[in-house]
C-alpha positions as CSV (number, residue, x, y, z in Angstrom):
1,X,0.1,0.0,0.0
2,X,1.4,3.4,-0.8
3,X,0.9,6.9,0.1
4,X,0.0,9.9,-2.2
5,X,2.9,11.0,-4.5
6,X,3.4,15.0,-4.2
7,X,3.2,17.0,-1.0
8,X,0.6,19.9,-1.8
9,X,0.3,21.3,1.5
10,X,1.2,24.6,3.0
11,X,4.4,24.2,5.5
12,X,4.2,25.5,9.0
13,X,6.9,28.0,8.4
14,X,5.0,29.6,5.5
15,X,1.8,29.8,7.6
16,X,3.5,31.3,10.5
17,X,5.2,33.9,8.5
18,X,1.9,34.9,6.6
19,X,0.4,35.3,10.1
20,X,3.2,37.2,11.5
21,X,3.1,39.7,8.5
22,X,-0.4,40.0,8.8
23,X,-0.1,41.1,12.4
24,X,2.5,43.5,11.6
25,X,0.5,45.3,9.0
26,X,-2.7,45.5,11.5
27,X,-0.1,47.1,14.2
28,X,1.4,49.4,11.5
29,X,-2.2,50.5,10.6
30,X,-3.2,51.4,14.0
31,X,0.0,53.1,14.6
32,X,0.3,55.3,11.5
33,X,-3.6,55.9,11.6
34,X,-3.0,57.4,15.1
35,X,0.1,59.7,13.9
36,X,-1.7,60.9,10.6
37,X,-5.0,61.9,12.6
38,X,-3.1,63.3,15.6
39,X,-0.3,65.3,13.9
40,X,-0.7,68.8,13.5
41,X,2.3,69.5,11.5
42,X,4.9,68.1,9.2
43,X,7.3,67.9,11.9
44,X,5.3,65.2,13.6
45,X,5.6,63.0,10.7
46,X,9.2,63.5,10.1
47,X,9.9,62.1,13.8
48,X,8.3,58.7,12.5
49,X,10.5,58.2,9.6
50,X,11.3,54.7,10.6
51,X,7.5,53.6,10.7
52,X,6.7,55.3,7.4
53,X,9.8,53.7,5.8
54,X,8.5,50.3,7.0
55,X,5.2,51.0,5.5
56,X,7.0,51.5,2.2
57,X,9.3,48.5,2.6
58,X,6.6,46.0,3.5
59,X,4.7,46.2,0.5
60,X,7.9,45.8,-1.5
61,X,9.1,42.8,0.7
62,X,5.6,41.1,0.0
63,X,5.5,42.0,-3.6
64,X,9.0,40.2,-4.0
65,X,7.6,37.2,-1.9
66,X,4.7,36.9,-4.2
67,X,6.7,36.9,-7.5
68,X,8.9,34.2,-5.9
69,X,5.6,32.0,-5.6
70,X,4.4,33.1,-9.3
71,X,8.0,32.0,-10.6
72,X,7.8,28.6,-8.7
73,X,4.2,28.2,-10.1
74,X,5.3,29.0,-13.5
75,X,8.1,26.3,-13.3
76,X,5.6,23.8,-12.0
77,X,3.4,24.6,-15.2
78,X,6.4,24.1,-17.6
79,X,7.3,20.8,-15.9
80,X,3.8,19.5,-16.2
81,X,3.6,19.2,-12.4
82,X,0.2,17.6,-11.4
83,X,-2.4,20.4,-10.4
84,X,-0.1,23.2,-11.5
85,X,-2.7,24.5,-14.1
86,X,-5.6,24.1,-11.8
87,X,-3.6,25.8,-9.0
88,X,-3.3,28.7,-11.3
89,X,-6.9,29.1,-12.1
90,X,-7.7,28.8,-8.2
91,X,-5.3,31.8,-7.6
92,X,-7.0,33.8,-10.4
93,X,-10.2,33.0,-9.0
94,X,-9.2,34.1,-5.3
95,X,-7.5,37.1,-6.8
96,X,-10.7,38.3,-8.5
97,X,-12.9,37.7,-5.5
98,X,-10.4,39.8,-3.5
99,X,-10.5,42.7,-6.1
100,X,-14.2,42.5,-6.5
101,X,-14.6,42.9,-2.5
102,X,-11.7,45.6,-2.3
103,X,-13.0,48.0,-5.1
104,X,-16.2,48.7,-3.5
105,X,-14.6,49.2,0.0
106,X,-12.2,51.4,-1.6
107,X,-14.9,53.6,-3.3
108,X,-16.8,53.7,-0.1
109,X,-13.7,54.5,1.8
110,X,-12.7,57.4,-0.7
111,X,-16.3,59.0,-0.5
112,X,-16.2,58.8,3.3
113,X,-12.8,60.5,3.4
114,X,-14.0,63.2,0.8
115,X,-17.2,63.8,2.8
116,X,-15.2,63.9,6.1
117,X,-12.6,66.6,4.9
118,X,-15.2,68.6,3.2
119,X,-17.3,68.4,6.8
120,X,-14.1,69.2,8.9
121,X,-13.0,72.2,6.8
122,X,-16.2,73.7,5.8
123,X,-16.4,77.6,6.2
124,X,-19.1,77.2,9.0
125,X,-16.6,75.1,11.0
126,X,-14.1,78.0,10.6
127,X,-16.5,80.6,11.5
128,X,-17.6,78.7,14.5
129,X,-14.2,78.4,15.9
130,X,-13.2,82.0,15.0
131,X,-16.6,83.1,16.6
132,X,-15.8,81.3,19.8
133,X,-12.3,82.7,20.2
134,X,-13.6,86.3,19.5
135,X,-16.4,85.5,22.0
136,X,-13.7,84.5,24.7
137,X,-11.5,87.5,24.0
138,X,-14.4,90.0,24.0
139,X,-15.5,88.5,27.3
140,X,-12.2,88.8,28.8
141,X,-12.0,92.6,27.5
142,X,-15.3,93.4,28.7
143,X,-14.2,92.3,32.2
144,X,-11.2,94.6,31.9
145,X,-13.3,97.4,30.6
146,X,-16.1,97.1,33.2
147,X,-13.4,97.3,36.1
148,X,-11.5,100.1,34.4
149,X,-14.4,102.3,33.6
150,X,-15.9,101.7,37.0
151,X,-12.8,102.6,38.8
152,X,-12.5,105.8,36.5
153,X,-16.0,106.8,36.8
154,X,-17.4,109.4,39.2
155,X,-20.0,107.3,40.7
156,X,-17.4,105.3,42.7
157,X,-16.5,108.5,44.8
158,X,-20.0,108.6,46.3
159,X,-20.2,105.0,46.6
160,X,-17.1,104.8,48.9
161,X,-17.7,107.9,50.8
162,X,-18.7,105.8,53.9
163,X,-15.8,103.3,53.5
164,X,-13.8,104.4,56.6
165,X,-17.3,104.5,58.6
166,X,-19.3,101.8,57.3
167,X,-16.9,99.5,55.1
168,X,-19.4,96.5,55.0
169,X,-22.4,98.8,53.7
170,X,-20.1,100.4,51.2
171,X,-19.1,96.8,49.7
172,X,-22.7,96.0,49.6
173,X,-23.3,99.2,47.8
174,X,-20.4,98.5,45.4
175,X,-21.4,95.0,44.8
176,X,-25.1,96.0,43.8
177,X,-23.9,98.9,41.6
178,X,-21.3,96.5,39.7
179,X,-21.7,92.7,39.9
180,X,-18.4,92.4,38.0
181,X,-16.6,93.4,41.4
182,X,-15.8,90.2,43.5
183,X,-13.8,91.8,46.3
184,X,-12.7,95.1,48.0
185,X,-9.8,95.7,50.1
186,X,-8.8,98.9,51.9
187,X,-5.1,99.6,52.9
188,X,-4.0,102.6,54.9
189,X,-1.2,105.0,53.8
190,X,1.2,102.9,55.8
191,X,0.3,99.8,53.8
192,X,-1.5,98.1,56.6
193,X,-4.8,96.3,55.5
194,X,-8.0,98.0,57.1
195,X,-10.7,95.9,55.5
196,X,-11.4,93.2,53.2
197,X,-14.8,91.7,51.9
198,X,-15.6,89.3,48.9
199,X,-14.0,86.2,47.5
200,X,-11.2,85.2,49.9
201,X,-8.9,84.2,46.6
202,X,-8.8,87.8,45.9
203,X,-7.4,89.1,49.2
204,X,-3.7,90.2,48.8
205,X,-1.1,90.4,51.6
206,X,1.4,93.2,50.3
207,X,-0.2,96.6,49.6
208,X,0.5,97.7,46.1
209,X,2.7,100.8,45.3
210,X,0.8,104.0,45.6
211,X,2.5,105.1,42.4
212,X,0.1,102.7,40.6
213,X,-2.9,104.4,42.1
214,X,-5.9,105.0,39.8
215,X,-5.1,102.2,37.3
216,X,-5.4,98.6,36.5
217,X,-2.8,96.7,38.2
218,X,-0.8,93.5,36.6
219,X,-3.0,90.4,36.2
220,X,-2.3,87.7,38.6
221,X,-2.6,84.2,37.9
222,X,-3.2,81.7,40.6
223,X,-3.4,78.1,40.6
224,X,-7.1,77.7,39.7
225,X,-8.2,81.3,38.9
226,X,-6.9,84.8,37.3
227,X,-7.4,88.1,39.0
228,X,-8.0,91.4,37.6
229,X,-7.3,94.3,40.1
230,X,-7.8,98.2,40.1
231,X,-6.0,100.3,42.5
232,X,-7.7,103.6,43.5
233,X,-6.3,106.6,45.8
234,X,-9.1,108.1,48.0
235,X,-9.1,110.8,50.6
236,X,-11.4,111.6,53.3
237,X,-11.0,113.9,56.4
238,X,-7.4,114.5,55.4
239,X,-6.4,111.1,55.3
240,X,-5.3,108.8,51.9
241,X,-6.6,105.2,51.5
242,X,-5.5,103.0,49.1
243,X,-8.7,100.6,47.8
244,X,-8.2,97.5,45.5
245,X,-11.2,96.4,43.6
246,X,-10.9,92.8,42.3
247,X,-12.7,90.8,39.6
248,X,-12.3,87.1,39.3
249,X,-12.1,85.4,35.8
250,X,-13.7,82.0,35.3
251,X,-11.3,79.3,35.8
252,X,-11.3,77.9,32.4
253,X,-11.3,81.1,30.4
254,X,-7.5,80.6,29.6
255,X,-7.8,77.1,28.8
256,X,-10.8,78.0,26.4
257,X,-9.0,80.8,24.8
258,X,-5.8,78.7,24.3
259,X,-7.7,76.0,23.1
260,X,-9.8,78.0,20.6
261,X,-6.7,79.6,19.4
262,X,-4.8,76.4,18.8
263,X,-7.8,74.7,17.0
264,X,-8.0,78.0,14.7
265,X,-4.4,77.8,14.0
266,X,-4.9,73.8,13.0
267,X,-8.0,74.5,11.1
268,X,-6.3,77.3,9.1
269,X,-3.2,75.2,8.2
270,X,-5.5,72.0,7.1
271,X,-7.8,74.3,5.3
272,X,-4.8,75.8,3.6
273,X,-3.4,72.3,2.7
274,X,-6.6,70.7,2.0
275,X,-5.7,69.1,-1.1
276,X,-2.2,67.9,0.1
277,X,-4.0,66.3,3.2
278,X,-6.5,64.7,1.0
279,X,-3.7,63.0,-1.1
280,X,-1.8,62.2,2.1
281,X,-4.6,60.2,3.3
282,X,-5.1,58.4,-0.2
283,X,-1.5,57.6,0.2
284,X,-1.7,56.1,3.6
285,X,-4.9,54.2,2.7
286,X,-3.0,52.8,-0.2
287,X,-0.1,51.7,2.1
288,X,-2.7,49.9,4.2
289,X,-4.7,48.3,1.4
290,X,-1.9,47.2,-0.9
291,X,-0.1,44.9,1.7
292,X,-3.6,43.4,2.6
293,X,-4.1,42.6,-0.8
294,X,-0.8,41.0,-1.3
295,X,-1.1,38.9,1.8
296,X,-4.6,37.9,0.9
297,X,-2.9,36.6,-2.8
298,X,-0.4,34.8,-0.7
299,X,-3.0,33.3,1.6
300,X,-4.8,32.2,-1.7
301,X,-1.4,30.3,-2.7
302,X,-1.5,28.5,0.6
303,X,-5.1,27.7,0.4
304,X,-4.8,26.3,-3.1
305,X,-2.2,24.1,-1.8
306,X,-4.6,22.7,0.7
307,X,-7.3,22.3,-1.6
308,X,-5.2,20.5,-4.3
309,X,-3.5,18.0,-1.9
310,X,-6.4,15.5,-2.1
311,X,-7.0,16.2,-5.7
312,X,-3.3,15.6,-6.4
313,X,-3.3,12.5,-4.6
314,X,-6.2,11.1,-6.6
315,X,-4.5,12.3,-9.7
316,X,-1.1,10.4,-8.7
317,X,-3.4,7.3,-7.8
318,X,-5.1,6.8,-11.2
319,X,-1.7,7.5,-12.8
320,X,-0.1,4.8,-10.7
321,X,-3.4,2.5,-11.7
322,X,-2.9,3.3,-15.4
323,X,0.6,2.0,-15.3
324,X,-0.8,-1.2,-13.8
325,X,0.0,-0.8,-9.9
326,X,-3.3,-2.0,-8.5
327,X,-1.9,-2.2,-5.1
328,X,-1.7,1.7,-4.7
329,X,-3.9,3.3,-1.9
330,X,-4.5,6.8,-0.7
331,X,-3.6,7.8,2.7
332,X,-5.8,10.8,3.9
333,X,-6.3,12.7,7.1
334,X,-9.4,12.3,9.1
335,X,-12.0,15.1,8.5
336,X,-10.5,15.8,5.1
337,X,-13.1,17.4,2.6
338,X,-12.5,14.6,0.0
339,X,-12.4,11.6,2.6
340,X,-15.5,9.9,1.2
341,X,-14.2,10.2,-2.4
342,X,-11.0,8.8,-1.1
343,X,-12.6,5.7,0.6
344,X,-14.6,5.2,-2.7
345,X,-11.4,5.3,-4.7
346,X,-9.8,2.7,-2.2
347,X,-12.8,0.5,-2.3
348,X,-12.7,0.6,-6.2
349,X,-9.0,-0.1,-6.2
350,X,-9.7,-3.3,-3.8
351,X,-12.4,-4.4,-6.1
352,X,-10.3,-4.0,-9.2
353,X,-7.3,-5.7,-7.4
354,X,-9.8,-8.7,-6.7
355,X,-11.0,-8.5,-10.3
356,X,-7.5,-8.4,-11.6
357,X,-6.7,-11.6,-9.7
358,X,-9.6,-13.5,-10.9
359,X,-8.6,-12.4,-14.6
360,X,-5.2,-13.7,-13.8
361,X,-6.3,-16.9,-12.6
362,X,-8.3,-17.2,-15.8
363,X,-5.4,-16.2,-17.8
364,X,-3.3,-18.8,-15.9
365,X,-6.0,-21.7,-16.7
366,X,-5.8,-20.5,-20.5
367,X,-2.3,-20.4,-20.4
368,X,-1.8,-24.0,-19.0
369,X,-4.4,-25.1,-21.7
370,X,-2.1,-23.5,-24.3
371,X,0.8,-25.2,-22.7
372,X,-0.8,-28.5,-22.8
373,X,-1.5,-28.0,-26.5
374,X,2.0,-27.0,-26.9
375,X,3.1,-29.9,-25.1
376,X,1.1,-32.4,-27.1
377,X,2.5,-30.7,-30.2
378,X,6.0,-30.8,-28.9
379,X,5.4,-34.7,-27.8
380,X,4.0,-35.7,-31.3
381,X,7.0,-34.3,-33.5
382,X,9.5,-37.0,-32.2
383,X,7.0,-39.8,-32.1
384,X,6.8,-39.8,-36.0
385,X,10.4,-40.4,-36.6
386,X,10.4,-43.1,-33.6
387,X,7.5,-44.8,-35.5
388,X,8.9,-44.7,-38.7
389,X,12.2,-46.0,-37.6
390,X,10.6,-48.9,-35.7
391,X,8.6,-49.8,-38.7
392,X,11.5,-49.8,-41.0
393,X,13.4,-52.3,-38.9
394,X,10.4,-54.4,-38.8
395,X,9.9,-54.4,-42.4
396,X,13.7,-55.2,-43.2
397,X,13.6,-57.8,-40.6
398,X,10.6,-59.4,-42.6
399,X,11.7,-58.9,-45.9
400,X,15.5,-59.2,-45.7
401,X,16.4,-60.5,-42.0
402,X,20.0,-61.4,-43.3
403,X,20.9,-57.7,-43.8
404,X,19.0,-56.2,-40.8
405,X,22.3,-55.0,-39.2
406,X,22.5,-52.3,-42.1
407,X,19.8,-50.2,-40.7
408,X,19.3,-51.5,-37.0
409,X,21.8,-49.3,-35.7
410,X,21.0,-46.1,-37.4
411,X,17.4,-46.7,-36.4
412,X,18.1,-47.4,-33.0
413,X,20.3,-44.4,-32.6
414,X,17.4,-42.3,-34.0
415,X,15.0,-43.8,-31.6
416,X,17.4,-43.2,-28.7
417,X,17.9,-39.5,-29.8
418,X,14.2,-38.5,-30.0
419,X,13.8,-40.3,-26.7
420,X,16.4,-38.2,-25.0
421,X,14.7,-35.1,-26.6
422,X,11.4,-36.2,-25.1
423,X,13.2,-36.8,-21.6
424,X,14.6,-33.4,-21.7
425,X,11.4,-31.9,-22.8
426,X,9.4,-33.7,-19.8
427,X,12.3,-32.7,-17.4
428,X,12.1,-29.0,-18.1
429,X,8.2,-29.0,-18.2
430,X,8.5,-30.8,-14.7
431,X,10.6,-28.1,-13.6
432,X,8.4,-25.3,-14.8
433,X,5.0,-26.7,-13.5
434,X,6.4,-28.1,-10.0
435,X,8.6,-25.2,-9.2
436,X,9.1,-25.3,-5.5
437,X,8.3,-22.3,-3.3
438,X,11.3,-20.2,-2.4
439,X,13.2,-21.1,0.7
440,X,14.0,-17.6,2.0
441,X,17.2,-16.6,3.6
442,X,19.2,-13.5,4.1
443,X,21.7,-13.5,1.2
444,X,24.2,-10.9,-0.6
445,X,22.8,-10.3,-4.2
446,X,26.3,-9.1,-5.4
447,X,28.0,-12.3,-4.1
448,X,25.3,-14.4,-6.1
449,X,25.9,-12.3,-9.4
450,X,29.7,-12.8,-8.8
451,X,29.4,-16.6,-8.6
452,X,27.3,-16.7,-11.9
453,X,29.9,-14.5,-13.7
454,X,33.0,-16.6,-12.8
455,X,31.0,-19.6,-14.2
456,X,30.5,-17.7,-17.6
457,X,33.6,-16.2,-18.0
458,X,35.4,-19.6,-18.1
459,X,32.8,-21.0,-20.6
460,X,32.5,-17.9,-22.9
461,X,36.3,-16.6,-23.0
462,X,35.5,-14.2,-26.0
463,X,32.8,-12.3,-24.1
464,X,34.0,-9.4,-22.1
465,X,32.1,-9.2,-18.7
466,X,31.7,-5.7,-16.7
467,X,30.1,-5.7,-13.1
468,X,29.4,-2.4,-11.4
469,X,27.9,-3.3,-7.9
470,X,26.1,-0.2,-6.3
471,X,26.9,-1.7,-2.9
472,X,26.6,-4.7,-0.4
473,X,22.7,-5.4,-0.8
474,X,21.2,-8.0,1.5
475,X,17.9,-9.5,0.5
476,X,15.5,-12.1,1.7
477,X,15.6,-14.7,-1.3
478,X,16.0,-18.2,-2.3
479,X,19.7,-18.3,-3.4
480,X,19.5,-21.3,-5.4
481,X,16.4,-19.8,-7.5
482,X,18.0,-16.5,-8.0
483,X,21.3,-18.0,-9.0
484,X,19.2,-19.9,-11.7
485,X,17.7,-16.7,-12.8
486,X,21.1,-14.9,-13.3
487,X,22.5,-18.1,-14.9
488,X,19.6,-18.3,-17.4
489,X,20.0,-14.5,-18.3
490,X,23.3,-14.8,-18.7
491,X,23.5,-17.7,-20.8
492,X,20.8,-16.3,-23.2
493,X,22.9,-12.8,-23.4
494,X,25.9,-15.1,-24.3
495,X,24.1,-17.3,-26.8
496,X,22.5,-14.0,-28.7
497,X,25.9,-12.8,-29.7
498,X,27.5,-13.6,-33.2
499,X,30.2,-16.4,-32.5
500,X,29.8,-15.8,-28.9
501,X,31.7,-12.6,-29.1
502,X,30.7,-9.3,-27.4
503,X,30.2,-7.3,-24.4
504,X,28.1,-7.8,-21.4
505,X,27.4,-5.2,-18.6
506,X,25.7,-5.7,-15.2
507,X,24.8,-3.2,-12.9
508,X,23.1,-3.2,-9.6
509,X,21.4,-0.2,-7.8
510,X,19.2,0.6,-4.8
511,X,15.9,2.0,-6.1
512,X,13.5,3.8,-3.6
513,X,9.9,4.3,-4.8
514,X,7.7,5.8,-2.2
515,X,7.7,3.5,0.8
516,X,9.1,0.7,-1.0
517,X,13.0,-0.2,-1.8
518,X,14.0,-2.3,-4.5
519,X,17.4,-3.8,-5.7
520,X,17.3,-3.2,-9.5
521,X,19.7,-5.3,-11.5
522,X,20.5,-4.6,-15.1
523,X,22.0,-7.1,-17.6
524,X,22.9,-5.3,-20.9
525,X,24.4,-7.4,-24.1
526,X,25.5,-6.4,-27.3
527,X,23.9,-9.3,-29.1
528,X,21.4,-9.3,-32.2
529,X,18.5,-8.3,-30.0
530,X,14.9,-9.4,-30.4
531,X,12.4,-8.5,-33.3
532,X,9.8,-6.3,-32.2
533,X,7.0,-8.5,-33.4
534,X,8.5,-11.4,-31.0
535,X,9.0,-9.3,-27.8
536,X,5.5,-9.9,-26.6
537,X,6.1,-13.7,-26.8
538,X,9.4,-13.8,-24.9
539,X,8.0,-14.8,-21.6
540,X,5.2,-17.5,-23.3
541,X,6.2,-21.1,-22.7
542,X,7.7,-23.0,-25.6
543,X,8.6,-20.0,-27.5
544,X,12.1,-19.7,-28.5
545,X,14.3,-18.2,-31.0
546,X,16.9,-20.8,-30.7
547,X,17.1,-23.8,-32.9
548,X,17.5,-26.2,-30.0
549,X,15.7,-24.4,-27.2
550,X,12.7,-25.7,-25.3
551,X,11.3,-22.2,-24.6
552,X,10.9,-22.8,-20.9
553,X,13.8,-20.9,-19.5
554,X,12.5,-17.3,-19.5
555,X,9.1,-18.5,-18.2
556,X,10.8,-20.3,-15.5
557,X,12.7,-17.0,-14.8
558,X,9.7,-15.0,-14.5
559,X,8.0,-17.4,-12.4
560,X,10.9,-17.2,-9.8
561,X,10.8,-13.6,-9.9
562,X,7.1,-13.6,-9.4
563,X,7.3,-15.7,-6.4
564,X,9.9,-13.3,-4.9
565,X,7.3,-10.6,-5.4
566,X,9.6,-8.8,-7.9
567,X,9.5,-7.7,-11.3
568,X,11.3,-8.3,-14.7
569,X,11.1,-6.7,-17.9
570,X,13.4,-5.9,-20.8
571,X,14.2,-3.5,-23.6
572,X,15.6,-4.7,-26.9
573,X,16.7,-3.0,-29.9
574,X,17.5,-5.5,-33.0
575,X,21.1,-5.4,-34.1
576,X,22.1,-3.3,-30.9
577,X,21.4,-5.9,-28.1
578,X,18.9,-6.4,-25.2
579,X,18.9,-5.0,-21.6
580,X,17.0,-7.2,-18.9
581,X,15.9,-5.6,-15.7
582,X,15.2,-7.5,-12.6
583,X,13.7,-6.0,-9.3
584,X,13.6,-7.6,-6.0
585,X,12.2,-6.0,-3.0
586,X,14.6,-5.0,-0.2
587,X,12.4,-4.2,2.7
588,X,9.3,-6.5,2.2
589,X,9.6,-10.1,3.3
590,X,8.2,-12.7,1.0
591,X,7.4,-16.2,1.5
């Protein structure tokens, strides 16, 4: 039983490499997408040169990898490798499906990107960002103007007239008059803080310089808030006082203004380079899409191998069957898609092999019938001269008994000669029909061939013998029968040469076919060869091209080789010689 011929499955390393490449592409897509979408200027791109170089090199490496696969497939097609053309059709089929699925996706993605860019960079978005920034700045300026105008105005003098006698009431009146004021603090001329009311965060510990009076103080930024202050010099009853009015800005006013400013700058930059940004996105989309398409095509190569593996096994099996090997079986994995087909094929092969055995049995019976007919014919031929010789002696004895001695000796010699021929014919027929089963033992085939050669080198001195043994090959054989095989083949080779002069070349080799090993012996002679019309009858009993042959030598040789579960065949060209090939199993035991 044999296994399938060609290995058509993807190797483990190929599958792992494709998976690793796919994971790298996914990681690269995630990283580059974040870089592109989060970058505000070209300097952000330049800092990731290595990543962008990888995005360019990876498709190139995949393309080279794919070209190598295509080159191998082309070589397989030229060599006529089983399933190569079918594999090409499968890959084209997979590639068309990949393209058909990627084209609509590409169109949708491009339309989405175009729509998104038009939406992101629309004039309304720019106007909204600019309006928000202007609104934030206007609020800030209004706060400053409100505090300054209130401090410079005439109404404040009447509001703070009782600041010394009733400071709390004065603060209440101020807060009612201008809600933007969040605190008031009064300092004496010596810098001592006399009164504070309002938000505690606005209280200051050091009195401002008198030189800054009646004007805005520098803005003060604390941890969570910003303070606007106005310093006013006030005189009452001949004494000077410094009054600090404070206004607290909202905590997020600065962050909002900065964010709006930054967003406006980014927006204006992208709006200015909108076309370049669009082509950049298209370029990155190509970097993502092309490697994925190439990986998909590589996967189609691996999948096609898996699909073709059982088909190629079936193809190899049918080829073996067409060559006459009915013992071939397909070994398949459990769960294989073509498991039922494989089982059906093996079942069919069992039935064919059984039918073939029955046919061979029928052919054997027919052959024996033909042998019996040929044997009867061969026996009848010498009976006629025996009968004639006997009748001649009797006739001479009756008519001329005195001179019977003249014909007696020749007639008796003729009868003896024909009887010896019959005896020789019957002995060889007995050997052919009653050939014993081989008695197996471990023997060195090279030693047996050398023994046969030594015998014929003496008998045929004008024949040049050349022997090329491959190695010392040990076979489980019947040494006596195998020796008879080579003696017969060497004898035929010597007798096929004119005047028994020529060359004989013998070679042994170890041949491995699938899971079986054979010792192949080649015997090549430079004799007259065998005519093409006679080659099919060489192994038939009682067929011979010799004048004195019985026609049972090669049938006996074939029988011995068959009993050893081997094979014998020949190649012959008239005028150039004949080569016999003998295959004997090395690993398989026979008996």
